[in-house]
C-alpha positions in Angstrom: 2.3 13.1 19.6 0.1 16.2 20.0 -3.0 14.0 19.7 -2.2 12.4 23.1 -1.7 15.7 24.9 -5.2 17.2 24.7 -8.2 15.9 26.6 -11.0 17.4 24.5 -13.4 14.8 23.2 -13.8 15.1 19.4 -17.4 14.1 19.8 -18.2 17.5 21.4 -18.2 19.4 18.1 -19.2 16.5 15.8 -21.9 17.2 13.3 -25.3 16.0 14.5 -26.7 14.9 11.1 -25.8 11.6 9.5 -23.8 12.0 6.3 -25.9 11.9 3.2 -23.1 11.1 0.8 -23.3 7.3 1.4 -25.9 5.6 3.5 -25.1 2.0 2.6 -22.6 -0.1 0.7 -23.0 -3.5 -0.8 -26.0 -5.4 -2.2 -27.4 -6.9 1.0 -28.4 -3.5 2.5 -28.4 -1.4 -0.6 -31.1 1.2 -1.1 -33.6 0.1 -3.8 -32.3 2.7 -6.2 -28.6 2.0 -5.6 -26.9 0.9 -8.8 -25.6 -2.6 -8.8 -21.9 -2.4 -9.6 -18.6 -3.7 -8.3 -17.1 -1.4 -5.7 -13.4 -0.8 -4.9 -12.1 -1.6 -1.4 -8.5 -0.5 -0.4 -7.0 -2.4 2.5 -3.7 -1.5 4.2 -1.8 -4.5 5.6 -4.0 -7.3 4.4 -1.2 -9.8 4.0 -1.4 -10.8 7.7 -3.6 -13.1 9.7 -6.9 -11.2 9.7 -6.4 -9.7 6.2 -5.7 -13.1 4.7 -9.0 -14.5 6.1 -10.9 -11.3 5.1 -9.7 -11.5 1.5 -10.9 -15.2 1.4 -14.3 -14.2 2.7 -15.1 -11.1 0.6 -17.5 -11.5 -2.3 -15.4 -10.9 -5.4 -18.6 -10.3 -7.4 -19.3 -7.2 -5.3 -15.8 -6.0 -4.5 -12.6 -5.2 -6.3 -9.9 -5.2 -3.6 -6.4 -3.8 -3.4 -4.1 -5.1 -0.6 -1.5 -2.5 0.0 1.2 -4.2 2.0 5.1 -4.4 2.0 4.9 -8.2 2.3 3.3 -10.7 -0.1 0.1 -12.4 1.0 0.3 -15.5 3.2 -2.0 -17.2 0.8 -0.5 -17.3 -2.7 -4.0 -17.4 -4.2 -4.4 -13.8 -3.1 -1.4 -12.5 -5.1 -3.6 -10.8 -7.7 -5.0 -8.3 -5.1 -1.5 -7.4 -3.7 0.2 -4.1 -4.5 3.6 -3.8 -2.7 3.8 -0.7 -0.7 4.3 0.8 2.8 2.0 3.3 4.5 5.1 5.1 5.8 5.8 6.1 2.1 3.4 9.0 1.8 3.9 9.5 -2.0 3.6 5.8 -2.8 0.5 5.6 -0.7 -1.1 8.6 -2.4 -0.2 7.1 -5.8 -1.9 3.9 -4.9 -5.1 5.8 -3.9 -5.0 7.8 -7.1 -4.7 4.8 -9.4 -7.3 2.6 -7.6 -9.8 5.3 -6.6 -11.4 3.4 -3.7 -14.9 3.8 -2.4 -14.0 2.2 1.0 -10.9 1.8 3.1 -10.0 -0.7 5.8 -6.8 0.3 7.7 -5.2 -2.9 9.0 -1.5 -2.1 8.7 0.1 -2.0 12.1 3.0 -3.2 14.2 1.2 -5.6 16.6 3.8 -7.1 18.8 4.1 -6.0 22.5 7.7 -5.0 23.2 7.7 -3.1 26.5 11.3 -2.0 26.0 10.1 0.4 23.4 8.2 3.7 23.1 5.4 4.7 20.7 7.6 7.2 18.9 9.7 6.1 17.0 9.2 2.4 17.6 5.5 2.1 16.9 5.3 5.0 14.5 3.7 2.7 11.9 0.6 2.8 14.1 0.6 6.6 14.7 2.4 8.4 11.8 1.3 5.6 9.5 -2.3 6.2 10.4 -1.9 9.9 9.8 -0.5 9.1 6.3 -3.6 6.9 5.5 -5.9 9.7 6.7 -4.0 12.2 4.5 -4.2 9.9 1.5 -8.0 9.5 2.0 -8.5 13.2 2.1 -6.3 13.7 -1.0 -8.3 11.1 -3.0 -11.7 12.7 -2.2 -13.7 9.7 -3.2 -13.6 7.5 -0.1 -17.1 7.1 1.3 -16.5 4.7 4.2 -13.5 4.1 6.5 -12.8 1.4 9.1 -9.8 1.6 11.3 -8.6 -1.7 12.9 -7.5 -0.8 16.4 -7.2 -3.2 19.4 -8.9 -4.1 22.7 -5.6 -3.0 24.3 -6.6 0.7 24.2 -8.2 -0.2 27.5 -6.5 -2.6 29.8 -7.9 -5.9 31.3 -8.5 -4.5 34.8 -10.7 -1.6 33.7 -14.4 -2.0 32.8 -15.3 -0.4 29.5 -17.9 2.2 30.5 -17.0 4.8 27.9 -15.0 3.6 24.9 -13.4 7.0 24.6 -11.9 6.9 28.1 -8.5 5.4 27.3 -6.3 3.4 29.7 -3.9 1.6 27.3 -2.4 -1.8 28.1 1.2 -2.1 26.7 3.1 0.2 24.4 1.2 -1.4 21.5 -2.1 -0.3 23.1 -0.7 3.2 23.5 0.2 3.4 19.9 -3.3 2.4 18.9 -4.7 5.1 21.1 -2.6 7.6 19.1 -4.1 6.2 15.9 -7.6 6.3 17.1 -7.2 9.9 18.2 -5.9 10.8 14.8 -9.0 9.2 13.1 -11.4 10.8 15.6 -9.9 14.3 15.1 -9.8 14.1 11.3 -13.1 12.3 10.5 -11.6 11.0 7.3 -14.7 9.9 5.5 -18.5 10.6 5.4 -18.9 7.3 7.3 -16.2 6.1 9.6 -15.8 3.8 12.6 -13.2 2.1 14.9 -13.0 -1.7 15.1 -11.2 -3.1 18.2 -10.4 -6.8 17.7 -10.3 -8.9 20.9 -8.0 -12.0 21.1 -8.6 -13.4 17.5 -7.8 -16.9 16.5 -8.3 -19.2 13.5 -6.6 -20.3 10.3 -3.4 -18.4 9.3 -2.6 -17.4 12.9 1.1 -18.4 12.6 2.1 -17.7 16.2 -0.7 -19.9 17.6 0.3 -22.5 15.1 3.8 -22.5 16.5 2.9 -22.1 20.1 -0.5 -23.1 21.6 -1.7 -25.5 18.9 1.7 -27.2 18.6 1.9 -27.6 22.4 -1.7 -28.9 22.6 -1.1 -31.4 19.8 2.0 -32.7 21.6 0.2 -33.2 24.9 2.4 -30.7 26.7 -0.3 -28.0 27.3 -1.0 -27.5 31.0 -4.1 -25.6 32.1 -4.2 -23.7 35.5 -6.4 -25.2 38.1 -9.0 -23.4 40.1 -11.5 -20.9 38.8 -11.2 -20.3 35.1 -10.6 -16.7 34.0 -13.1 -15.2 31.7 -11.6 -14.2 28.4 -13.0 -12.6 25.2 -11.9 -14.4 22.1 -13.0 -14.1 18.5 -13.0 -16.7 15.7 -11.5 -14.9 12.7 -14.4 -16.0 10.5 -16.8 -14.1 12.7 -14.6 -11.1 12.8 -14.4 -11.0 9.0 -18.2 -11.2 8.9 -18.4 -8.3 11.4 -16.0 -6.2 9.3 -18.2 -6.8 6.3 -21.2 -5.7 8.3 -19.3 -2.4 9.0 -18.9 -1.9 5.3 -22.6 -2.7 4.4 -24.9 -1.7 7.2 -26.6 1.7 7.1 -24.7 4.7 8.2 -26.8 5.3 11.3 -25.6 1.9 12.6 -21.9 2.4 11.8 -21.0 6.1 11.7 -18.5 7.2 14.5 -19.1 3.9 16.3 -16.6 1.9 18.4 -17.0 -1.9 17.8 -15.3 -4.6 19.8 -15.2 -7.3 17.1 -15.1 -10.9 18.3 -17.3 -13.4 20.2 -19.0 -13.3 23.6 -16.7 -13.8 26.7 -16.2 -17.4 27.7 -14.2 -19.3 30.4 -10.6 -19.9 29.1 -11.0 -23.7 29.7 -13.9 -23.9 27.3 -11.6 -22.7 24.5 -8.5 -24.7 25.5 -10.5 -27.9 26.1 -12.2 -27.5 22.7 -8.8 -27.5 20.9 -7.3 -30.2 23.1 -10.3 -32.5 22.3 -10.1 -31.7 18.6 -6.3 -32.3 18.5 -5.8 -35.1 21.0 -9.2 -36.5 21.9 -9.2 -35.3 25.5 -9.6 -32.1 27.5 -6.7 -30.0 28.8 -4.7 -31.3 31.7 -5.1 -29.3 34.9 -2.4 -28.7 37.4 -2.5 -26.5 40.6 -2.0 -22.8 39.8 0.9 -22.5 42.2 2.8 -25.3 40.4 2.2 -23.8 37.0 3.4 -20.4 38.3 6.6 -22.0 39.6 7.2 -23.7 36.2 6.5 -20.4 34.4 9.0 -18.6 36.6 11.8 -21.2 35.8 11.1 -21.3 32.1 10.9 -17.5 31.9 14.6 -17.4 32.8 15.4 -19.5 29.7 13.0 -17.5 27.6 14.7 -14.2 28.4 18.0 -15.5 26.9 16.3 -16.6 23.7 15.6 -20.2 24.4 12.2 -21.2 23.0 9.9 -22.3 25.9 6.2 -23.3 25.9 5.4 -21.2 29.0 6.6 -17.8 30.2 5.6 -15.6 33.2 3.8 -13.2 30.9 1.8 -16.1 29.3 1.0 -17.5 32.7 -0.4 -14.1 33.8 -2.5 -14.0 30.6 -3.8 -17.5 31.4 -5.0 -16.5 34.9 -6.3 -13.0 34.3 -9.8 -12.0 33.2 -10.1 -9.9 30.1 -13.7 -9.0 29.3 -14.6 -6.6 26.6 -18.2 -5.6 25.5 -18.5 -7.7 22.3 -22.2 -8.2 23.2 -22.9 -4.6 22.2 -21.3 -5.2 18.9 -23.3 -8.3 18.3 -26.5 -6.4 19.3 -25.7 -3.7 16.7 -24.3 -5.9 13.9 -26.1 -9.1 14.4 -25.1 -12.6 15.5 -22.0 -13.9 13.8 -22.4 -17.1 11.8 -19.8 -19.5 13.3 -20.0 -21.3 16.7 -17.0 -22.0 18.8 -17.1 -25.7 17.7 -17.3 -24.8 14.0 -14.4 -22.4 14.4 -12.3 -25.0 16.1 -13.2 -27.6 13.4 -12.2 -25.2 10.6 -9.0 -24.3 12.3 -7.9 -27.9 13.0 -8.7 -28.7 9.3 -6.4 -25.9 8.3 -3.7 -27.1 10.7 -4.0 -30.7 9.4 -3.6 -29.4 5.9 -0.5 -27.5 6.8 1.0 -30.7 8.3 0.2 -32.6 5.2 1.8 -29.9 3.0 5.0 -30.1 5.1 5.1 -33.9 4.6 
């Protein structure tokens, strides 16, 4: 895409003054003279993991929400907010904007898997062309006052310290596609107040892949943790991420406008996270084995995984378990405030959800 070709920083010619059209949104930070009324929030792709949790956390007394997604909600209780639609359908997207007339937009819709046998165009065009369609619909509607794009920490890889959030070094094709989306947003400035949110490794209720993989393996007692020095990883409990996204909708413009926010919790040793779940699920901490032994096991199992056999450990997963990935969530916490849930509380809520799923399955 042409947005990847140029190197000019869109900040260079950005307007210096803060937008006056909308300083704040929501009752918590509303100006004293701001009328108390329910506002309309349009979310693309809210039928997935983060979107499901966000819809559960949003204050229905303050917000009327439309979830524009091709798939029905994971939580059947959220059916009323769902409008079936695809951001690749430009006309359908514009029609949805015209009928709903949103005040704010959160753009979550994306292809999020990491398939390194693909390219951004056409395989990840949902993240590039789809974002362009959303920006176009916002401009056509004329009434959107605040916009939040959900991006990813993968726009800068794990081996590169984040010194300037606009210096891209994407990790995976998925990360490259999100760079394309970010550049579209930065070049277009789609709303008077806009920002980029880069989730880290997010976990919690409704994370169906973790339910099938890590949490199932941990509950069965088959999880093996690499020995030696623990890598430092940046995780985020989804309840905290939803709270941070609501902050991006409600805090004053001077805090949010044109900002880049790594949403999640402070970095921690990987063992702290895995031990917490193993204790909650089995009553004991993770089993440690020498790193070389785990690497050998990963190499063998990877052969089976490549031919479609489900395996609990692959070489890619082993690399993830033994590599630091630190992102500057502390800066987000400084700007948005301390999120409400501790690691222990997040684990407790997640295990409660997992237990409920097991009970429902009989």
